[in-house]
C-alpha positions in Angstrom: 90.8 80.9 92.2 94.5 81.1 93.1 96.3 83.9 94.4 97.6 85.4 91.1 94.1 85.1 89.5 92.5 86.8 92.5 95.1 89.7 92.2 94.6 90.1 88.6 90.8 90.2 89.0 91.1 93.2 91.5 93.5 94.8 89.1 91.0 94.7 86.2 88.3 96.1 88.2 90.5 99.1 89.0 91.6 100.2 85.5 94.9 101.8 86.8 98.0 100.5 85.3 100.8 102.4 86.2 104.2 102.0 85.0 106.7 100.9 87.9 110.3 101.3 88.1 112.4 98.8 90.0 115.6 100.5 91.0 118.6 98.1 91.3 121.6 99.9 92.7 124.3 97.3 92.8 128.1 96.9 93.4 130.2 93.7 93.3 127.2 91.5 93.4 128.2 88.9 91.0 127.6 86.1 93.6 124.2 86.7 94.1 122.5 89.5 91.9 121.0 86.8 89.4 118.5 85.6 91.7 117.4 89.4 92.4 117.1 89.8 88.6 115.2 86.5 88.1 112.8 87.7 90.8 112.1 90.9 88.8 111.7 88.8 85.4 109.2 86.8 87.1 106.9 89.6 88.3 103.1 89.3 87.4 102.9 93.1 86.8 103.6 93.6 83.1 104.2 97.4 83.0 107.6 97.6 84.5 110.9 99.3 84.2 114.0 97.8 85.5 116.8 100.7 86.0 120.0 99.1 87.1 123.0 101.3 88.3 126.3 99.5 88.4 128.5 101.4 90.7 131.8 100.7 89.1 131.8 97.3 90.2 135.3 95.5 90.0 133.9 91.9 89.6 131.6 90.5 86.9 128.5 92.3 88.0 128.1 94.5 84.7 128.7 91.6 82.5 125.9 89.5 84.5 123.3 92.6 84.2 124.2 93.3 80.6 123.6 89.7 79.9 120.1 90.1 81.7 119.4 93.2 79.9 120.2 91.6 76.3 117.2 89.4 76.7 114.8 92.1 77.5 113.3 95.4 76.4 112.5 96.8 79.7 116.1 97.1 81.3 118.1 100.1 81.1 121.8 100.1 82.8 123.5 103.2 84.1 127.1 102.0 84.3 129.2 104.5 86.7 132.5 105.3 85.7 133.5 105.9 89.5 132.1 104.6 92.7 129.3 106.8 93.9 128.1 104.9 97.1 124.6 103.5 97.6 123.0 106.9 98.3 124.1 108.8 95.3 123.6 105.8 93.1 120.1 105.4 94.3 119.3 109.0 94.0 120.6 109.3 90.5 118.3 106.2 89.6 115.4 107.7 91.0 116.2 110.7 89.1 116.4 108.7 85.8 113.2 106.4 86.4 110.3 107.0 84.3 107.7 105.1 86.3 104.9 106.5 88.3 105.8 104.2 91.2 109.2 102.9 92.2 110.8 100.5 94.6 114.1 99.6 95.6 115.2 96.1 94.2 118.5 95.8 96.4 121.2 93.7 94.9 120.7 91.0 97.6 116.9 91.1 97.9 114.6 88.7 96.5 110.7 89.5 96.0 107.8 87.1 95.4 106.3 87.3 91.9 103.1 89.3 93.1 105.2 91.7 95.0 104.6 94.6 92.6 100.9 93.8 91.5 99.9 93.5 95.2 101.7 96.6 96.3 100.1 98.5 93.3 96.7 97.6 94.5 97.4 98.4 98.1 98.1 102.1 96.8 95.2 102.1 94.6 93.2 101.3 97.6 94.6 104.1 99.5 95.1 107.0 97.1 96.4 109.3 100.2 99.2 106.9 100.9 102.6 107.5 99.5 104.0 104.2 100.0 103.0 100.5 100.3 104.9 97.7 101.7 105.0 94.0 102.8 106.5 92.2 105.5 110.0 91.0 105.1 111.6 87.9 105.8 115.3 88.5 107.0 118.0 85.9 106.2 121.2 86.3 108.3 124.8 85.6 107.2 124.4 82.5 109.6 121.3 81.2 107.8 118.9 82.1 110.5 115.6 83.4 109.3 113.2 85.8 110.9 110.1 87.7 109.7 110.1 91.8 110.3 107.1 93.7 110.4 106.1 97.2 110.9 102.6 98.0 111.8 103.0 101.1 114.2 101.5 103.6 111.6 98.4 101.3 111.0 95.3 103.7 111.9 97.5 107.0 112.2 95.9 109.7 110.6 97.6 112.9 109.4 101.3 113.9 108.9 101.9 115.2 112.7 101.0 111.9 113.9 103.0 109.8 111.5 105.9 111.9 112.2 105.8 111.8 116.0 105.7 108.1 115.6 108.5 107.8 113.2 110.9 110.3 115.2 110.8 107.6 118.0 112.6 104.9 115.8 110.1 102.1 116.4 111.0 98.6 116.1 111.1 97.5 112.3 111.2 101.4 111.0 113.4 100.3 108.2 110.8 97.9 106.7 108.8 100.2 104.7 112.0 100.9 102.5 111.4 97.5 101.0 108.2 99.0 99.7 106.7 100.8 96.5 106.4 104.5 96.6 104.9 107.1 94.5 107.7 108.8 92.2 106.7 112.4 93.2 107.8 111.5 96.9 111.3 111.6 95.5 111.1 115.1 94.0 109.1 116.6 97.1 111.6 114.9 99.8 114.9 115.9 98.0 115.8 112.2 98.0 118.1 110.2 100.3 120.6 112.5 101.9 123.7 111.8 103.7 124.4 112.9 107.2 127.7 114.3 108.6 128.9 110.7 109.0 128.1 109.7 105.6 125.3 107.0 104.8 124.8 106.0 108.3 121.2 105.0 108.8 120.1 107.5 106.0 117.2 105.5 105.0 115.6 106.4 108.4 115.6 110.3 107.5 114.3 109.2 104.1 111.3 107.2 105.4 110.6 109.9 108.1 110.2 112.7 105.3 108.0 110.3 103.1 106.0 109.6 106.2 105.2 113.4 106.5 104.0 113.4 102.9 101.6 110.6 103.0 100.5 107.3 104.9 102.1 104.0 104.7 100.1 100.9 103.9 101.3 97.6 105.0 100.3 94.4 103.4 100.4 91.9 106.0 102.1 88.8 104.2 105.8 88.2 103.3 106.6 89.5 99.8 110.3 90.4 100.2 113.3 88.3 101.3 116.4 90.1 102.5 119.7 88.5 102.4 122.4 89.8 104.6 126.0 89.3 103.0 129.3 89.5 105.5 130.0 92.8 104.0 126.4 94.5 104.1 126.6 98.1 104.4 124.6 97.9 107.8 126.9 95.2 109.2 129.9 97.7 108.9 128.4 100.4 110.9 129.8 101.1 114.5 126.8 103.0 115.8 129.1 105.1 117.7 128.3 108.5 119.4 129.4 110.7 116.5 127.2 108.5 114.2 124.1 108.6 116.4 124.7 112.6 116.9 124.9 113.0 113.0 121.6 111.2 112.6 120.1 113.1 115.1 121.2 116.4 113.4 120.0 115.0 110.1 116.5 114.0 111.4 116.1 117.6 112.7 117.0 119.0 109.3 114.5 116.5 107.5 111.8 117.8 109.6 112.6 121.5 109.1 112.8 120.9 105.4 109.4 119.1 105.3 106.0 120.4 104.1 104.1 120.2 107.6 103.1 123.3 109.5 105.9 125.4 111.4 104.5 124.4 114.8 104.6 120.7 114.1 108.0 120.9 112.5 109.2 122.9 115.7 107.7 120.0 118.0 109.1 117.1 116.0 112.8 118.8 115.8 112.5 119.4 119.4 111.6 115.9 120.3 114.8 114.6 118.5 117.0 117.4 120.0 115.7 117.5 123.6 115.3 113.9 124.2 118.6 112.4 123.0 119.2 109.6 125.6 115.5 108.1 124.9 116.2 108.5 121.2 119.3 107.0 121.3 118.4 104.1 123.3 115.4 103.2 120.7 118.1 103.7 117.9 120.4 101.1 119.6 117.6 98.6 120.1 116.5 99.2 116.7 120.1 98.6 115.2 120.5 95.6 117.3 117.2 94.0 115.7 118.6 94.8 112.2 122.2 93.8 112.5 122.2 91.4 115.3 124.7 93.5 117.1 
């Protein structure tokens, strides 16, 4: 029995067949988005919705996604009449999704055919979890390859334990953002929020809040492939003092607006506020790993 047959045999026993929405925020991605779309079309999970947000691209991106949509009945395109930026684009996609589960299919990522099916099963096996994710292969602009993993949350029970870990910005904290999450997490967290410096590392505050809502389940195999582009957003960040200060403030606000108890919120917010040097050192190390800078 091959891998796909094994996965389908497990799925058949479960009986749970949630609709999954692939969220595709894209902008000026005509050079590479076709391979992303092809990887979505190749998924073994058949109860899928592909929701594309073209962020007022000035190249042929809209024509490419339109041609893709014309050949399928499970694709919707939201074409923006002005550029929203990846945060607003992503939040609006989540607000318009109809799936019980969702994941970000970023316009330069490729996922394996069993990505959705495997991560659905991981959530089915862990009903208290809010998110499941795999390891990620990172392909730099130079062509260098590396595998990024995140296993620090393994075995941690309870929102406070997970939050105490996530506020420390452990190495690989960004990897779960390439995972599958429950749709209700968007409503309860309020989405991905900007900070006073804009979109800087906003996925960290998003993942921090999600970790306070439920567990993260790691599938220890590579199912997602991240391709950095020369103009990738994270490559353009300066990681300066103002940006780090803004992110620290955003983390504190995210904790305060979470559902954990008052004492736990106070502790987590104080950790971020009162240990800035240690916290910023971890941030710098994490960003060097992500961006190579």
